[in-house]
C-alpha positions in Angstrom: -52.6 -34.5 -60.2 -50.7 -35.6 -57.2 -48.8 -33.2 -55.2 -45.0 -33.8 -54.5 -43.4 -33.6 -51.1 -43.2 -30.1 -49.7 -40.1 -28.4 -50.9 -39.5 -26.3 -47.8 -39.6 -27.6 -44.3 -41.4 -25.7 -41.6 -39.2 -24.1 -38.8 -40.2 -24.6 -35.3 -40.1 -21.5 -32.9 -37.9 -22.0 -29.8 -39.8 -22.5 -26.6 -39.6 -20.0 -23.8 -37.5 -22.5 -21.8 -35.0 -22.7 -24.6 -34.6 -19.0 -24.9 -34.2 -18.7 -21.1 -31.5 -21.3 -21.2 -29.6 -19.7 -24.1 -29.7 -16.3 -22.4 -28.4 -17.7 -19.1 -25.6 -19.6 -21.0 -24.6 -16.3 -22.6 -24.6 -14.5 -19.3 -22.4 -17.3 -17.7 -19.9 -17.0 -20.6 -19.7 -13.3 -20.2 -19.3 -13.6 -16.5 -16.5 -16.2 -16.9 -14.6 -14.0 -19.3 -14.9 -11.0 -16.9 -13.6 -13.1 -14.0 -10.7 -14.5 -16.1 -9.7 -10.9 -17.1 -9.9 -9.6 -13.5 -7.8 -12.4 -12.3 -5.1 -11.8 -15.0 -5.0 -7.9 -14.5 -5.7 -7.8 -10.6 -2.5 -6.4 -8.9 -0.9 -8.4 -6.2 -0.4 -6.7 -2.8 2.8 -4.6 -2.6 5.3 -5.4 0.3 6.8 -2.7 2.4 9.2 -2.9 5.3 11.5 -0.8 7.3 15.1 -1.9 7.3 16.6 0.8 9.5 15.4 3.7 11.8 17.4 6.1 13.6 17.1 9.7 15.0 19.4 12.7 14.6 19.5 15.7 17.1 16.7 14.3 19.1 15.8 16.6 22.0 13.0 18.6 23.6 13.2 22.3 23.0 13.4 24.3 26.1 10.4 26.0 27.6 7.6 24.8 25.1 8.0 21.0 25.2 8.5 21.0 21.4 10.5 18.2 19.8 13.8 18.7 17.8 15.3 16.2 15.6 15.0 14.3 12.3 13.8 10.6 12.0 15.9 8.8 9.4 14.0 5.8 7.9 15.2 3.2 5.4 12.0 1.8 3.7 12.2 -1.1 1.3 9.4 -1.5 -1.3 9.0 -4.7 -3.1 6.8 -5.1 -6.3 5.9 -8.9 -6.6 3.7 -8.3 -9.7 4.6 -9.0 -13.3 3.8 -5.4 -14.1 5.1 -2.0 -13.3 3.8 0.0 -10.4 3.8 3.8 -10.2 3.8 5.5 -6.9 2.6 9.1 -6.6 4.4 10.9 -3.8 4.6 8.9 -0.5 3.4 10.6 2.7 5.4 9.1 5.6 4.4 9.8 9.2 6.1 9.0 12.5 3.8 8.4 15.5 4.3 7.6 19.2 1.1 5.9 20.0 -1.7 8.3 19.0 0.6 11.4 18.9 2.2 12.5 15.5 5.8 13.2 15.9 6.9 14.2 12.4 6.8 13.2 8.8 8.0 13.9 5.2 6.8 13.6 1.7 8.9 11.4 -0.6 8.8 12.0 -4.4 7.0 9.3 -6.4 8.8 6.7 -8.5 8.1 4.0 -11.1 9.0 0.6 -9.9 9.7 -2.3 -12.4 8.1 -5.7 -12.0 9.6 -8.0 -9.3 11.9 -5.3 -8.0 13.1 -4.1 -4.7 13.6 -0.4 -4.1 15.2 1.4 -1.1 13.5 4.6 -0.1 15.6 6.8 2.3 13.3 9.2 4.3 14.4 12.1 6.6 11.3 13.2 8.6 11.7 16.3 10.6 10.0 16.3 14.0 7.2 18.7 14.8 8.0 21.9 16.6 4.6 21.9 18.3 4.3 21.2 22.1 3.6 17.7 22.9 1.1 16.7 25.7 3.0 16.3 29.1 2.1 12.6 29.4 3.6 11.9 26.0 6.6 13.9 26.7 7.2 11.8 30.1 6.7 8.6 28.1 9.2 9.5 25.5 11.8 10.5 28.0 11.2 7.3 29.9 11.6 5.1 26.8 14.6 7.1 25.7 16.3 6.6 29.0 15.8 2.8 28.5 17.8 3.3 25.2 15.1 2.4 22.8 12.0 4.4 21.5 9.3 2.2 19.9 7.5 4.2 17.1 4.8 3.5 14.5 5.3 4.6 10.9 2.4 5.2 8.6 2.8 5.4 4.8 0.1 6.7 2.4 0.2 7.0 -1.4 -1.8 6.6 -4.6 -0.5 4.0 -6.9 -1.5 2.5 -10.1 -0.2 -0.5 -12.1 1.0 -0.3 -15.8 0.5 -3.0 -18.5 2.5 -1.8 -21.4 0.7 1.4 -22.4 -2.4 0.6 -20.3 -2.7 1.5 -16.8 -5.2 0.7 -14.1 -7.3 3.0 -11.9 -5.7 4.7 -8.9 -5.5 2.6 -5.8 -5.1 4.3 -2.3 -2.3 2.5 -0.6 -2.0 2.6 3.3 0.8 0.8 5.1 1.3 0.7 9.0 4.5 -0.4 10.4 4.1 -1.0 14.1 6.7 -0.8 16.9 9.6 0.3 14.9 12.6 0.6 17.4 14.8 3.6 17.4 18.0 2.8 19.2 19.6 5.6 21.3 22.5 3.4 22.4 25.4 2.4 20.3 24.5 1.1 16.9 23.3 -2.5 17.1 21.7 -4.8 14.4 18.2 -3.8 13.3 15.6 -6.4 12.8 13.5 -5.6 9.7 9.9 -4.5 10.5 7.3 -5.7 8.0 4.4 -3.3 7.3 0.7 -4.1 6.8 -0.2 -2.9 3.4 -3.9 -2.2 2.5 -5.5 -1.0 -0.8 
């Protein structure tokens, strides 16, 4: 009796090279998906600038070379992202070179997408005695009518995507050579800050 053709075909096992190629392809697909999600969710850099800076009651206290007065700053925060950003409290410091002159903590806030927000800061000066060379340099600049200061801002921020939020980012901004005018009020050129995450 003759046998008919085999009813079941024999399956061949994949070779090692085929297994390796399939694994590599799967890893590439997963990596591509991760990169696409990261690019879609990655927040853009925030923009921070100083629109105005003055000082009120600026004077050296008699005897101890301490500083009196309040630095009044108008900061502008711009969120270029398509998602909201939440700032925890902002720590604003005013410096003359390497010497801290004063600062303030500003309450945090939520900023909508593609929004500009004005932040008014009143930073009281430190009462501690300043080094003699710093005091002389400040008095020299003040007699010239303009005091160049550096403003540093620190905060923790996160971004919200609907009900989902990102991890915390440490935001640091440095705003160099902010001119404080002691003469009659003149126009103020906006000072752009360098923002780092």
